[in-house]
N, C-alpha and C positions, 0 to 999 in steps of 0.2 A: 716745950712739949706741946704737940698739937692736940686740940680738943677732940672729943669723940666725933663731932660734926665734921671737923676738918679731916679726920681720918676717913670718914665715909666718902667725902668729896675726892680725896686722894685716890681711894680704891676705885671709885667710879671713873675718874680721869685715866687711871692706869688701864682699866678695862677697855675704855673707849679707844685709847691709844693703841692697845694691843690688837683690838679688832681692826682698826684702821691699817695698822702695819700688816696684819694677816691678809686683809683684803687687797692691799697694794701688792703684796708679795704674790698672791694668787693671780691677780690680773697681769702682773709682770710675767709670771710663769706661762700663762696662757698666750700672752702676746709673743713671747719668745718661741713657744711651740708653733704658733701660727706662722711666724716668719720662717721657721725651719721647715714646716710642712706646707708646700705650695698648694696642696689640695684642701687645706683648711681655710675657713673664713670666720672672721670675728665680726662681720657686718650684721646689723639687725635684719636687713634684707640681703640674703646671700647673693653676691654678684656672680657666683659661679653656677647659679641655677636659673634656668628660664622658667618663670612661673606662668602657667596658662590657666585661664578660667574657661570652663566648659560644662556642658550638660552631661551628667553621668549616664543618661538613658535616652539617647537621641540619635539612633542609627538613621541614615548612614553617616551622620556627621561625627559623633563622638560617643564613647561609652567609658565607664570606669574600668573596663577591661582592655581598653586600648584598641578596639575593633574598628572605629570609624576612620574615614579618610582624613579628617582633621587631626585625629590622634597621630596618624602617620606623618602628616605635614609638620606637626609640632616636634616629632622625633627628628625629622630631617633638619628643621631649623635649629634645634638645640645642638645637633651634631655639627652643623656648619659653624655654629658660634663657639664650639668647644665647651659647651655647658651641660650640666645635668638638666633633668626635666622634672617638674613637679606640677600638680594640679590643685586648683580650688574648684570644688564641684558645686553647681547650683543649677536648678532646672531652668530651662528657657521659658520662664513665666514672667509676668509683670514684676519689675524690679531687678531683672537679671543684671543689667549694666550697673545700676545703682549699688547693688550688693556684691559686686565682684570687682570690676575694673575701677569704678569710682570709689570703692572702699579700700583701694590699694592692696587688694588681695592677690593681684597678679600683674604681669607685665603686658599681657596680650590676650586678645580674643581672636581665635584663628579665622573665623569667618563671620561676616556681617553684611547685610545687603548694601549695595551701592546707594549712596545718598543719605545714609543714616547720620544725623547731625549730633548724636550723643557722644560720638567718639571721633578721634582723628584716624583716618584710614590710609592704607597704602593704595597703590594702583590695583584695580581689579586683577585677580590672578586666574579666574576662570569664568566662563559663561556657559549657561546651560538652558535647556528649553523645558517647557511643560508638555504634558502628554494627554491626549484624549484616551480614556480607558473605557472599555466596554466588553461585554461577554460575546463570545463567538455565537453565530447563528441567530442573532437578534436583529438582523437587517441593517447593521451599521458597518459592515465590512467595507473597507476602502475609504471611509470618511477620514480626511486628513486636514480639514479646515472647519472652523466654527461657522462658516458661511454655507455649509452644505445644507440643502433644504430638508434632508432626512432628519436633521436635529430639531426641526420646528416641533413644538409641543412636547418635546421630550423632557423628562425630569433629569436634570444634570446637576451633579454635585460640584461645588466649588468652595475652596477655602477662602473665607472672607478676607478682603484686603490684598489679594494677590493679583499680579498683572493680568491674568486671563479674564478677570472680571470686566475689564474695560472692553475686551473683545466680545464678551458675551452681551454686554449692553448694546454695542454697535450692531450686533446681529439679532437683537430682539429675543434673547434666550433667557432673560432674567425672570420673567413672569413665573416660570415653572422651576426655577433653580432651587436647590436646597443648599444653604450655606453651612459651612463647618468652621469652628473657631480657629483663628490664626495663632493666637497666643494661648497656650495651655500649659498645665503642669505635666510634663512628660513622664513623671513618676507614676501617674495614675491614668493618663489619658493619651489618645493618639487620634488626631483628625484623619490621618491617612487610613488607619485601621478601621475607624468608624465608617469612612466612605467605602472602603472595600467590602465591609460587612453589608452595608446597604445595597451595594451593587450585586452582591451574591444572592441576597434575599429578594431582589427585584423592587426595592423601595425607590431606587433611582435607575435610570436607563443607561447612564454614562457618568463619568466623573472626570474632572480635570485636576491633575496632580503634577507636582514637580517630578521631572524625569527620574531622578535617582530613587525617589520614594516608590515610583511605579515598578522599578526593577526588582523590588523586594516582594512584589505581589505575584500571584499565580494566574492573573487574567491577561488577556491579550491587550497590548498597548501599542498605539500608533502615535509616532511623534507628531505633535501639532505644528502645522506650518504657521508662519507669522506674516502672511501676505497683507493683512490689513494694518500692519505696522505695530502690532503688539510686541513689546520688547521681551527678549529672553531675560530670564532672571540673572542678575549679576551678583556675584559674591566677591568680597574683598576682605583681606585680613586687616584687622584693626591694630594700630600700633600703640596708641595711648589715648587717654581721655582728652577730649577737646574742651568740654565745659561740664558744669555740674549736671548730673543725670537726674531726670525727673520720672523716668519710666519705672 
């Protein structure tokens, strides 16, 4: 006859065995259902879903309402791959790559500047230009290059670290330039909006912005030529992380 202690161990053993059997049965049932239903997945990372990391408030690139052109590209890519689409949202601020792609929260970032060595990239899929922006009737009509002498001594807005900065230096326009930050938290700030506000109030005489950002403003914009060799901005889709991100 088993002792009281032996009886407790027996009951515990039976409970553990029953739990193990129940767990095995449940897993087996789910596996059978997944096999029967081809639209189900039992993977920790669902292979039937394209996971995209993007900024939720960064028009014209992306929004959490799917309004940006990168949202449309993601939808097209997912459709071509025969997959669903999901997003991990994070502002385009310091740590974007580190907290998204590097953290394995997604499979792809839809757009990143050419030459970014934090990620492995595809071939560039589009090229675009910057624009010189100014108000009508202020003596800058017809200006289409930063070498125009009418820009001398003008207060010109420029987003720090962008390609037109090199052209401004070459034409001696940096002394009176007003810089705007390149990396911001788009949930609370916008360099393009700040530049447009300063242009409207007369704090600056002109501004240089990426073309698509200019299209969202109500002021006159003239496409800037690149005669002095300033490169147009390149964008290219990132496929996967190349090395550990530090940004």
